LUMMARNU-601872 format. One record per residue (C-alpha): x, y, z; residue number from 1. Coordinates in steps of 0.5 Angstrom, whole numbers, plus 2048, in hexadecimal, padded with zeros to 3 digits. Last residue first. Layout:
BEGIN
+-----+-----+-----+-----+
:  xx :  yy :  zz :   i :
+-----+-----+-----+-----+
:   X :   Y :   Z : NUM :
...
+-----+-----+-----+-----+
END
This chain:
BEGIN
+-----+-----+-----+-----+
:  xx :  yy :  zz :   i :
+-----+-----+-----+-----+
: 81B : 813 : 7F2 : 278 :
: 816 : 80F : 7F6 : 277 :
: 816 : 809 : 7F1 : 276 :
: 81E : 809 : 7F1 : 275 :
: 81E : 808 : 7F9 : 274 :
: 81D : 80C : 7FF : 273 :
: 81B : 809 : 805 : 272 :
: 817 : 80D : 80B : 271 :
: 818 : 80F : 812 : 270 :
: 813 : 815 : 814 : 269 :
: 810 : 812 : 81B : 268 :
: 80A : 811 : 817 : 267 :
: 80E : 80C : 812 : 266 :
: 811 : 808 : 818 : 265 :
: 80A : 807 : 81B : 264 :
: 807 : 805 : 815 : 263 :
: 80C : 800 : 813 : 262 :
: 80B : 7FD : 81A : 261 :
: 804 : 7FC : 819 : 260 :
: 806 : 7F8 : 812 : 259 :
: 80B : 7F4 : 816 : 258 :
: 805 : 7F2 : 81B : 257 :
: 800 : 7F1 : 815 : 256 :
: 806 : 7EC : 813 : 255 :
: 807 : 7E9 : 81A : 254 :
: 7FF : 7E8 : 81A : 253 :
: 7FF : 7E4 : 813 : 252 :
: 804 : 7E0 : 815 : 251 :
: 801 : 7DE : 81C : 250 :
: 7FA : 7DD : 818 : 249 :
: 7FD : 7D8 : 813 : 248 :
: 7FF : 7DA : 80C : 247 :
: 7FB : 7D9 : 805 : 246 :
: 7F9 : 7E1 : 805 : 245 :
: 7F4 : 7E2 : 7FF : 244 :
: 7EE : 7E0 : 804 : 243 :
: 7EA : 7E7 : 802 : 242 :
: 7EB : 7EA : 809 : 241 :
: 7F2 : 7E8 : 809 : 240 :
: 7F4 : 7EB : 803 : 239 :
: 7F0 : 7F1 : 805 : 238 :
: 7F4 : 7F1 : 80B : 237 :
: 7FA : 7F1 : 807 : 236 :
: 7F8 : 7F7 : 803 : 235 :
: 7F6 : 7FB : 809 : 234 :
: 7FD : 7FB : 80C : 233 :
: 800 : 7FC : 806 : 232 :
: 7FC : 802 : 805 : 231 :
: 7FE : 805 : 80C : 230 :
: 805 : 804 : 80A : 229 :
: 804 : 808 : 803 : 228 :
: 801 : 80E : 807 : 227 :
: 806 : 80F : 80C : 226 :
: 80C : 80E : 806 : 225 :
: 808 : 813 : 802 : 224 :
: 808 : 818 : 807 : 223 :
: 810 : 817 : 809 : 222 :
: 811 : 817 : 801 : 221 :
: 80D : 81E : 801 : 220 :
: 807 : 81E : 7FD : 219 :
: 803 : 822 : 7F7 : 218 :
: 7FC : 822 : 7F7 : 217 :
: 7F8 : 820 : 7F1 : 216 :
: 7F1 : 823 : 7EF : 215 :
: 7EC : 820 : 7EB : 214 :
: 7E9 : 81C : 7F0 : 213 :
: 7E6 : 815 : 7EE : 212 :
: 7EA : 811 : 7F4 : 211 :
: 7EF : 816 : 7F7 : 210 :
: 7F5 : 817 : 7F3 : 209 :
: 7FC : 817 : 7F6 : 208 :
: 803 : 81A : 7F4 : 207 :
: 80A : 818 : 7F4 : 206 :
: 811 : 81C : 7F4 : 205 :
: 80F : 822 : 7F9 : 204 :
: 815 : 825 : 7FA : 203 :
: 813 : 828 : 801 : 202 :
: 811 : 82F : 804 : 201 :
: 80C : 82C : 809 : 200 :
: 805 : 82D : 809 : 199 :
: 805 : 826 : 80C : 198 :
: 7FF : 823 : 808 : 197 :
: 800 : 827 : 801 : 196 :
: 807 : 827 : 801 : 195 :
: 80A : 82E : 800 : 194 :
: 80E : 82F : 7FA : 193 :
: 812 : 82C : 7F5 : 192 :
: 80D : 828 : 7F2 : 191 :
: 807 : 82D : 7F2 : 190 :
: 808 : 830 : 7EB : 189 :
: 806 : 829 : 7E8 : 188 :
: 7FF : 82B : 7E7 : 187 :
: 7FB : 825 : 7E8 : 186 :
: 7F6 : 827 : 7E2 : 185 :
: 7F0 : 828 : 7E7 : 184 :
: 7F4 : 82B : 7ED : 183 :
: 7FB : 82A : 7EE : 182 :
: 7FA : 82B : 7F6 : 181 :
: 7FF : 82E : 7FA : 180 :
: 7FF : 835 : 7F6 : 179 :
: 806 : 839 : 7F7 : 178 :
: 808 : 83C : 7FD : 177 :
: 80F : 839 : 7FD : 176 :
: 811 : 83C : 7F6 : 175 :
: 811 : 838 : 7F0 : 174 :
: 817 : 834 : 7ED : 173 :
: 815 : 831 : 7E6 : 172 :
: 812 : 82A : 7E5 : 171 :
: 815 : 825 : 7DF : 170 :
: 81B : 823 : 7E4 : 169 :
: 816 : 821 : 7E9 : 168 :
: 812 : 81C : 7E5 : 167 :
: 80C : 81A : 7EA : 166 :
: 80B : 814 : 7ED : 165 :
: 804 : 811 : 7EE : 164 :
: 800 : 80F : 7F4 : 163 :
: 7F9 : 80D : 7F3 : 162 :
: 7F3 : 80D : 7F9 : 161 :
: 7ED : 809 : 7F8 : 160 :
: 7ED : 803 : 7FC : 159 :
: 7E7 : 806 : 800 : 158 :
: 7EB : 806 : 807 : 157 :
: 7F1 : 809 : 803 : 156 :
: 7ED : 80E : 800 : 155 :
: 7E9 : 810 : 807 : 154 :
: 7F0 : 811 : 80A : 153 :
: 7F2 : 815 : 805 : 152 :
: 7EC : 819 : 806 : 151 :
: 7ED : 81A : 80D : 150 :
: 7F4 : 81C : 80C : 149 :
: 7F2 : 822 : 807 : 148 :
: 7ED : 824 : 80D : 147 :
: 7F3 : 824 : 812 : 146 :
: 7F8 : 828 : 80E : 145 :
: 7FE : 827 : 813 : 144 :
: 7FE : 81F : 812 : 143 :
: 7FB : 819 : 816 : 142 :
: 7FB : 813 : 811 : 141 :
: 800 : 810 : 816 : 140 :
: 7FD : 812 : 81C : 139 :
: 7F6 : 80F : 81A : 138 :
: 7F9 : 809 : 817 : 137 :
: 7FD : 806 : 81D : 136 :
: 7FB : 807 : 824 : 135 :
: 7F3 : 808 : 823 : 134 :
: 7F2 : 805 : 81C : 133 :
: 7F6 : 7FF : 81E : 132 :
: 7F2 : 7FF : 825 : 131 :
: 7EB : 7FF : 821 : 130 :
: 7EE : 7FA : 81C : 129 :
: 7EF : 7F4 : 821 : 128 :
: 7E9 : 7F6 : 826 : 127 :
: 7E4 : 7F7 : 821 : 126 :
: 7E1 : 7FD : 820 : 125 :
: 7E5 : 7FF : 81A : 124 :
: 7E1 : 7FB : 815 : 123 :
: 7E6 : 7F8 : 80F : 122 :
: 7E4 : 7F1 : 810 : 121 :
: 7E6 : 7EA : 812 : 120 :
: 7E2 : 7E5 : 816 : 119 :
: 7E6 : 7E0 : 819 : 118 :
: 7EC : 7E5 : 818 : 117 :
: 7E9 : 7EA : 81C : 116 :
: 7E9 : 7E6 : 822 : 115 :
: 7F0 : 7E3 : 821 : 114 :
: 7F3 : 7EA : 820 : 113 :
: 7F0 : 7EC : 827 : 112 :
: 7F3 : 7E6 : 82A : 111 :
: 7FA : 7E8 : 827 : 110 :
: 7FA : 7EF : 829 : 109 :
: 7F8 : 7EC : 831 : 108 :
: 7FD : 7E7 : 830 : 107 :
: 803 : 7EB : 82E : 106 :
: 808 : 7E7 : 82A : 105 :
: 80F : 7E7 : 82C : 104 :
: 814 : 7EA : 827 : 103 :
: 81C : 7E9 : 825 : 102 :
: 821 : 7EE : 822 : 101 :
: 828 : 7EB : 821 : 100 :
: 82D : 7F0 : 823 :  99 :
: 834 : 7F0 : 81F :  98 :
: 83A : 7F2 : 823 :  97 :
: 83E : 7F7 : 820 :  96 :
: 846 : 7F6 : 821 :  95 :
: 84A : 7FA : 825 :  94 :
: 84F : 7FE : 821 :  93 :
: 84A : 804 : 821 :  92 :
: 84C : 806 : 828 :  91 :
: 847 : 804 : 82D :  90 :
: 841 : 809 : 82E :  89 :
: 841 : 80D : 835 :  88 :
: 83C : 80B : 83A :  87 :
: 842 : 80B : 840 :  86 :
: 844 : 804 : 83F :  85 :
: 844 : 803 : 837 :  84 :
: 83E : 802 : 833 :  83 :
: 83D : 7FD : 82E :  82 :
: 83A : 7FF : 828 :  81 :
: 833 : 7FB : 826 :  80 :
: 831 : 7FA : 81F :  79 :
: 82B : 7F8 : 81C :  78 :
: 82B : 7F5 : 815 :  77 :
: 828 : 7F7 : 80F :  76 :
: 822 : 7F5 : 80A :  75 :
: 820 : 7FA : 805 :  74 :
: 819 : 7FB : 803 :  73 :
: 816 : 7FC : 7FC :  72 :
: 810 : 800 : 7FE :  71 :
: 809 : 7FF : 7FD :  70 :
: 803 : 803 : 7FA :  69 :
: 7FE : 7FE : 7FD :  68 :
: 7F7 : 800 : 7FB :  67 :
: 7F4 : 7FF : 7F5 :  66 :
: 7F2 : 804 : 7EF :  65 :
: 7EE : 802 : 7EA :  64 :
: 7F1 : 802 : 7E3 :  63 :
: 7EE : 808 : 7DF :  62 :
: 7F4 : 809 : 7DB :  61 :
: 7F9 : 803 : 7DB :  60 :
: 7FF : 805 : 7E0 :  59 :
: 806 : 805 : 7DC :  58 :
: 806 : 80D : 7DA :  57 :
: 803 : 80F : 7E1 :  56 :
: 809 : 80B : 7E5 :  55 :
: 806 : 805 : 7E8 :  54 :
: 805 : 804 : 7EF :  53 :
: 7FE : 806 : 7EF :  52 :
: 7FD : 800 : 7EA :  51 :
: 7FD : 7FB : 7F0 :  50 :
: 7FC : 7F4 : 7ED :  49 :
: 801 : 7F5 : 7E8 :  48 :
: 806 : 7F8 : 7EC :  47 :
: 806 : 7F2 : 7F1 :  46 :
: 808 : 7F4 : 7F7 :  45 :
: 80E : 7F2 : 7FB :  44 :
: 80D : 7F4 : 803 :  43 :
: 805 : 7F5 : 802 :  42 :
: 805 : 7EE : 7FF :  41 :
: 804 : 7EC : 7F7 :  40 :
: 805 : 7E5 : 7F5 :  39 :
: 7FE : 7E3 : 7F7 :  38 :
: 7FA : 7E9 : 7F3 :  37 :
: 7FE : 7E8 : 7ED :  36 :
: 7FD : 7E0 : 7ED :  35 :
: 7F6 : 7E1 : 7EF :  34 :
: 7F4 : 7E6 : 7E9 :  33 :
: 7F8 : 7E1 : 7E4 :  32 :
: 7F3 : 7DB : 7E7 :  31 :
: 7ED : 7DF : 7E6 :  30 :
: 7EF : 7E1 : 7DF :  29 :
: 7F0 : 7DA : 7DD :  28 :
: 7EA : 7D8 : 7E0 :  27 :
: 7E6 : 7DD : 7DC :  26 :
: 7E9 : 7DB : 7D6 :  25 :
: 7E7 : 7D4 : 7D7 :  24 :
: 7E0 : 7D6 : 7D9 :  23 :
: 7DF : 7DA : 7D2 :  22 :
: 7E2 : 7D4 : 7CE :  21 :
: 7DD : 7CF : 7D2 :  20 :
: 7D7 : 7D4 : 7D0 :  19 :
: 7D9 : 7D5 : 7C9 :  18 :
: 7DA : 7CD : 7C8 :  17 :
: 7D3 : 7CC : 7CC :  16 :
: 7D0 : 7D1 : 7C7 :  15 :
: 7D2 : 7CD : 7C1 :  14 :
: 7D0 : 7C7 : 7C4 :  13 :
: 7C9 : 7CA : 7C5 :  12 :
: 7C8 : 7CD : 7BE :  11 :
: 7CA : 7C6 : 7BB :  10 :
: 7C5 : 7C2 : 7C0 :   9 :
: 7C0 : 7C7 : 7BD :   8 :
: 7C1 : 7C6 : 7B6 :   7 :
: 7C1 : 7BF : 7B7 :   6 :
: 7BB : 7BF : 7BA :   5 :
: 7B8 : 7C3 : 7B5 :   4 :
: 7BA : 7BE : 7B0 :   3 :
: 7B7 : 7B8 : 7B4 :   2 :
: 7B1 : 7BC : 7B4 :   1 :
+-----+-----+-----+-----+
END
């Protein structure tokens, strides 16, 4: 009986050590994941947390696409040119005066945000998200190709849209009436032709993939900017929903407002170019 008890005790101690080892591994993985997520913001995304921002060669196969395809934004100062009497610009010798941007909180918008923050969700029926869908998201993702536009919006909402660059140097020039979608194998003939969303002939240096679909859609820089602006917004509110944002309510509100402005600017056709965009 004593021998049997010793055997059982040894087996139990072995199982305990194995369980503790597994717990240590899991705790290390959770800690690393938290660090990765908390150091990623829409304006400066962590590329390991957002594999859709990586080039095809560096992205691991089968990685789950996340939202948020972000841009590298360059801060620039605003300048005002003083006018001479009569409305004409003064001669170039007049020094430029820097203008400081200021801001004032809208109490109605802030109240809607606070109500949403008490129980954050992606339900668009809330006053907070309903307004942003109506004023920002829907206009920003409203392209000429309406059916594909709706599919893009659904993929953004479901966090299943992937954006990746295309090696333009490896693609031959084609006529403007070439196919807009790459097809099952992502044929690269569409890179120098029409944007699949706007229908305009543009140099399409990026392509998108919607969920598990096999097709790739080539998009222009402007279309990419509009999509990523919306992705950045969804990334941030998901962080809030998951309790990963350590800022106070007012700081969160101003970040949401900044992301709303990014969507408006992109919708109007403005976008930044950087090495990621080619």
